[in-house]
Kinemage of the C-alpha trace (Angstrom):
@kinemage 1
@onewidth
@group {chain A} dominant
@subgroup {mainchain}
@vectorlist {calphas} color= white
{ca met a 1} P 121.869 155.479 133.433
{ca asp a 2} L 119.320 154.788 135.983
{ca phe a 3} L 117.682 157.700 135.103
{ca thr a 4} L 114.596 157.304 137.363
{ca ala a 5} L 117.462 156.846 140.558
{ca glu a 6} L 118.962 159.941 138.909
{ca arg a 7} L 116.166 161.970 139.765
{ca lys a 8} L 115.026 160.802 143.492
{ca ala a 9} L 118.864 161.236 144.390
{ca met a 10} L 118.722 164.802 142.795
{ca val a 11} L 115.776 165.765 144.778
{ca asp a 12} L 116.733 164.045 148.477
{ca ser a 13} L 120.576 165.819 147.502
{ca gln a 14} L 119.935 168.831 146.492
{ca val a 15} L 116.143 170.055 147.620
{ca arg a 16} L 115.195 168.477 150.671
{ca val a 17} L 118.163 169.150 151.880
{ca asn a 18} L 118.060 173.247 151.633
{ca asp a 19} L 114.306 173.236 152.940
{ca val a 20} L 111.635 172.342 149.996
{ca thr a 21} L 109.370 170.853 151.930
{ca ser a 22} L 106.707 171.047 149.210
{ca his a 23} L 105.669 167.074 148.343
{ca glu a 24} L 104.162 168.557 145.440
{ca ile a 25} L 107.568 169.979 143.819
{ca his a 26} L 109.466 166.826 145.456
{ca met a 27} L 107.007 164.812 142.903
{ca ala a 28} L 107.232 166.659 140.130
{ca met a 29} L 111.444 167.068 140.139
{ca met a 30} L 111.238 163.155 140.187
{ca ala a 31} L 108.905 163.170 137.058
{ca val a 32} L 110.366 165.363 134.847
{ca pro a 33} L 112.891 164.007 132.651
{ca arg a 34} L 115.523 166.977 133.378
{ca glu a 35} L 117.936 164.969 130.777
{ca arg a 36} L 115.684 166.211 127.972
{ca tyr a 37} L 116.780 169.769 129.393
{ca cys a 38} L 120.117 169.963 128.383
{ca ala a 39} L 122.507 170.046 125.154
{ca ala a 40} L 122.478 165.912 124.274
{ca asp a 41} L 126.242 166.189 124.901
{ca arg a 42} L 125.514 167.542 128.441
{ca val a 43} L 123.014 164.722 129.129
{ca phe a 44} L 125.495 162.938 131.977
{ca ala a 45} L 125.518 165.861 133.874
{ca ala a 46} L 121.870 167.056 133.881
{ca tyr a 47} L 121.567 166.269 137.727
{ca ser a 48} L 124.215 167.546 139.564
{ca asp a 49} L 124.781 170.538 140.510
{ca ala a 50} L 126.988 172.027 137.743
{ca val a 51} L 126.506 174.049 135.074
{ca val a 52} L 124.635 172.651 132.268
{ca glu a 53} L 124.620 173.445 128.946
{ca ile a 54} L 120.972 174.043 126.758
{ca ala a 55} L 121.620 175.881 123.526
{ca gly a 56} L 124.394 178.843 122.861
{ca asp a 57} L 125.044 180.601 126.394
{ca arg a 58} L 121.377 179.695 128.227
{ca lys a 59} L 121.934 176.847 130.751
{ca leu a 60} L 119.704 175.560 132.505
{ca met a 61} L 119.263 176.557 136.661
{ca pro a 62} L 120.804 174.328 139.533
{ca ala a 63} L 117.247 172.609 140.638
{ca arg a 64} L 118.818 173.913 144.012
{ca asp a 65} L 117.103 177.104 142.817
{ca val a 66} L 114.769 176.193 140.820
{ca ser a 67} L 112.913 174.069 144.222
{ca lys a 68} L 113.317 177.215 146.503
{ca leu a 69} L 111.799 180.110 143.939
{ca leu a 70} L 108.858 177.719 142.841
{ca gln a 71} L 108.370 176.955 146.301
{ca ala a 72} L 108.711 180.328 147.193
{ca ala a 73} L 106.161 181.644 144.151
{ca asp a 74} L 103.380 179.590 146.125
{ca ala a 75} L 102.364 177.780 142.478
{ca arg a 76} L 98.548 176.693 142.907
{ca glu a 77} L 97.280 173.896 140.393
{ca gly a 78} L 95.357 175.527 137.904
{ca glu a 79} L 96.823 178.562 137.927
{ca lys a 80} L 98.634 180.390 134.810
{ca ala a 81} L 102.005 181.052 134.683
{ca leu a 82} L 104.710 182.156 131.769
{ca ala a 83} L 108.155 180.518 132.350
{ca ile a 84} L 110.712 183.017 130.933
{ca ala a 85} L 114.367 182.037 130.223
{ca ala a 86} L 112.920 178.548 132.577
{ca pro a 87} L 112.436 175.575 130.609
{ca tyr a 88} L 112.753 172.889 133.475
{ca ala a 89} L 110.709 175.143 135.858
{ca ala a 90} L 108.236 174.843 133.269
{ca ala a 91} L 107.809 171.423 133.080
{ca val a 92} L 107.782 171.334 137.171
{ca leu a 93} L 104.946 173.783 137.458
{ca ala a 94} L 102.985 172.015 134.641
{ca arg a 95} L 103.339 168.548 136.316
{ca met a 96} L 102.211 170.320 139.439
{ca gly a 97} L 98.742 171.221 137.020
{ca leu a 98} L 99.745 174.778 136.233
{ca thr a 99} L 98.842 175.769 132.822
{ca val a 100} L 102.070 177.274 131.564
{ca thr a 101} L 103.978 178.587 127.969
{ca ala a 102} L 107.558 179.073 128.172
{ca gln a 103} L 108.510 181.929 126.758
{ca glu a 104} L 112.340 181.820 124.730
{ca ala a 105} L 114.066 184.665 122.917
{ca asp a 106} L 116.529 182.260 121.028
{ca pro a 107} L 115.078 180.034 118.812
{ca ala a 108} L 117.583 177.167 119.008
{ca val a 109} L 116.159 176.485 122.884
{ca phe a 110} L 113.478 174.849 121.584
{ca glu a 111} L 115.171 172.648 118.870
{ca val a 112} L 116.538 171.504 122.329
{ca val a 113} L 113.660 170.996 124.629
{ca gly a 114} L 110.611 171.816 122.467
{ca glu a 115} L 109.787 168.286 122.158
{ca ala a 116} L 110.033 167.343 125.548
{ca leu a 117} L 108.074 170.842 126.292
{ca ala a 118} L 105.139 170.136 124.446
{ca glu a 119} L 105.288 166.474 125.788
{ca glu a 120} L 104.413 168.550 129.388
{ca gly a 121} L 100.948 170.308 128.582
{ca val a 122} L 103.104 173.669 127.760
{ca ala a 123} L 102.956 176.006 125.518
{ca thr a 124} L 106.057 177.782 123.482
{ca ser a 125} L 106.813 181.316 122.094
{ca val a 126} L 109.264 183.187 121.138
{ca ala a 127} L 109.630 186.525 121.897
{ca pro a 128} L 112.440 189.181 123.298
{ca leu a 129} L 112.310 188.061 126.808
{ca asp a 130} L 111.515 191.675 127.941
{ca ala a 131} L 108.307 191.593 126.346
{ca pro a 132} L 106.253 189.364 128.028
{ca val a 133} L 103.319 187.148 125.811
{ca gly a 134} L 100.084 188.134 127.082
{ca glu a 135} L 98.951 189.102 130.676
{ca gly a 136} L 96.854 188.574 133.377
{ca trp a 137} L 99.707 185.525 134.728
{ca asp a 138} L 99.369 184.428 138.187
{ca leu a 139} L 102.820 183.671 138.534
{ca ile a 140} L 106.046 184.291 136.190
{ca val a 141} L 109.380 182.681 136.934
{ca cys a 142} L 113.043 183.093 135.213
{ca glu a 143} L 116.257 180.627 135.505
{ca gly a 144} L 118.273 183.221 134.073
{ca gly a 145} L 119.775 185.443 135.902
{ca val a 146} L 118.703 189.167 135.668
{ca ala a 147} L 120.804 192.565 136.120
{ca ala a 148} L 117.761 195.012 135.280
{ca leu a 149} L 114.267 193.784 136.071
{ca pro a 150} L 111.756 194.548 133.131
{ca glu a 151} L 108.374 196.752 133.956
{ca ala a 152} L 106.716 194.723 131.290
{ca trp a 153} L 107.442 191.179 133.534
{ca gly a 154} L 105.357 193.418 136.409
{ca lys a 155} L 102.511 194.826 134.141
{ca ala a 156} L 102.407 190.969 133.083
{ca leu a 157} L 101.064 190.115 136.316
{ca arg a 158} L 97.579 189.937 137.480
{ca thr a 159} L 96.872 191.923 141.384
{ca gly a 160} L 97.583 189.079 143.334
{ca gly a 161} L 100.635 187.428 141.043
{ca arg a 162} L 104.082 186.630 142.332
{ca met a 163} L 107.265 186.506 140.396
{ca val a 164} L 109.970 185.207 140.898
{ca leu a 165} L 114.024 185.441 139.691
{ca val a 166} L 117.480 186.186 140.492
{ca glu a 167} L 118.599 189.814 140.209
{ca arg a 168} L 122.506 189.958 139.226
{ca arg a 169} L 124.846 193.343 139.216
{ca ser a 170} L 127.579 191.339 140.934
{ca ala a 171} L 129.268 188.103 141.096
{ca ile a 172} L 126.174 186.866 143.737
{ca gly a 173} L 123.058 187.434 143.038
{ca lys a 174} L 119.893 187.709 145.211
{ca ala a 175} L 117.055 185.387 144.412
{ca ala a 176} L 113.856 187.823 144.921
{ca leu a 177} L 109.572 187.486 145.464
{ca tyr a 178} L 107.393 190.070 143.633
{ca val a 179} L 104.317 190.146 144.828
{ca lys a 180} L 101.724 192.682 142.864
{ca gly a 181} L 99.292 194.595 144.711
{ca arg a 182} L 97.498 197.266 143.741
{ca glu a 183} L 99.802 200.058 144.384
{ca gly a 184} L 102.679 198.682 142.595
{ca leu a 185} L 105.092 195.399 143.263
{ca ser a 186} L 106.560 193.955 146.392
{ca arg a 187} L 109.735 192.203 147.250
{ca arg a 188} L 111.058 189.974 149.310
{ca glu a 189} L 114.769 188.207 149.342
{ca leu a 190} L 114.960 185.505 149.129
{ca phe a 191} L 118.578 183.550 149.382
{ca asp a 192} L 121.877 183.665 147.222
{ca ser a 193} L 122.205 182.359 143.728
{ca ser a 194} L 124.604 183.148 140.397
{ca pro a 195} L 123.417 181.509 137.203
{ca ala a 196} L 124.161 182.115 133.910
{ca leu a 197} L 123.110 186.470 133.377
{ca leu a 198} L 120.667 186.443 131.015
{ca ala a 199} L 122.751 188.818 128.501
{ca glu a 200} L 119.619 190.361 126.504
{ca leu a 201} L 118.063 191.805 129.607
{ca thr a 202} L 121.784 193.216 130.541
{ca pro a 203} L 122.093 196.649 129.942
{ca ala a 204} L 125.373 197.752 127.773
{ca pro a 205} L 128.574 198.903 130.932
{ca thr a 206} L 128.614 203.084 130.035
{ca phe a 207} L 131.663 204.672 130.468
{ca ala a 208} L 131.716 208.118 132.331
{ca phe a 209} L 135.029 210.618 131.293
């Protein structure tokens, strides 16, 4: 496969046409080898808009949704970003000039994507997803569906920091932008999205009698 051509086609057909106008995002996504962020037997589907497995129950977020999240986040060169369950977004942000740490709860994900992330200059950390590493982040991004937003994520942002993720409590989730102010977090809905739910951030069902 001609992955260079595949990347350009992905940006043209999935990113530009969905109102993502950031030249920096276009250029980064045309440079990052998305095929290195999925399971080896799913490389053929890396540039499609299909669900593509990474490892275990972890899946790549479609390029359309990643690009729209990052545009809403207004990621800026020189900022410090934490990518929670978001290895592809981590690589794109690094190409945009941010200092990025990728956090995963399952080491198996890094067995697939770790080498590619290292080549992009992305630091990695294995820790529970509801316990963000570090603090004072300018930006937090997540590629998986989140049923219940961990309070610790907002606390890990600096004042003025932004957080983009998909909150999914039903079949259709809502992408959201959070901005941390002096009085707490403000929230703005962005678009519909339905990434695979992150099991670790999904509350156990309760039963009432």
